[in-house]
N, C-alpha and C positions, 0 to 999 in steps of 0.2 A: 774535573781537574782542579787541584788546590790553587787558590788565588785568582781563579777566573770564573766567570759566570756565563751561562748560555744566554742566548737572545731572549728566551722565554723568561728566565730569572731576572734579567736586566729590565725587561718590560714591566714586570711586577714591581721592581724596586723603584723605577722612575715613574710609574703611573701612566705609561703610554702603551700603544699597541706593539705587538711583536713586528709588525710591518714597518712601523716608524723607526724602531731600533735598527731593523735591517737596512733601512734607508740611511740612517746615521753612519752605519758601518761601510756601506758601499760608497757613500760620498766621502769617506775618509775623515769624518768629524769626531771620531773617537780614537784617540792616540793609544797604542799598545795593543791593538786587536790582533789576534792570531787566527789563522785558518787551519783547522784540523779536519782533513777529509772534506765532507760537505757541510761541516758546522763551523760556527765562529766562537771564539773564546774571548770574552771581554774582561779586562782586568777588574777586580772587585773595587779598586780604588778610582775607576773611571767616573767622571762627572758627566751628567746629562748635558749635551750641547745647548747653548742658548738658542731660543727661537728667534730668528732674525726678524720675524713680523712683529714681534713685541718689543716696544721701546721702553727702556726704564726711565723713570723721571719725566714722564710725559707731562706737558703743561696742562693737559685735560684731566689728569688723575683718574681715569676711567669713566669720565662723564662723556656722553655723546655730544657732538657739536651742535647738531640741529634737533635737540630733543624738544618735544612739545611741553610747554609750560602749562600747569593747571590754571583754570580760570579763577579769578578772585571772587 
C-alpha cells in the first residue's frame, strides 16, 4: 500500500526486530497505524518511539558508575 510500510519493512528501517515493532503498534506508540485484515500498515513518515530506558543527557555520558579503574 502506498505511503505505508509493513512491520517487516519498518523493522529494517528502524534497525529493530519485527517483534519490537509489533509491540510498539499494540502499545499504541506509533500514531497513524492502520489494521488491514491480519496485517498492520505503518505510515512511512512514522518515527521510531523513544526507548524510555535510555535517558538523554545523562550525567554519566555512557560511563559505568562503579567501573574498575586500572592500577597505576
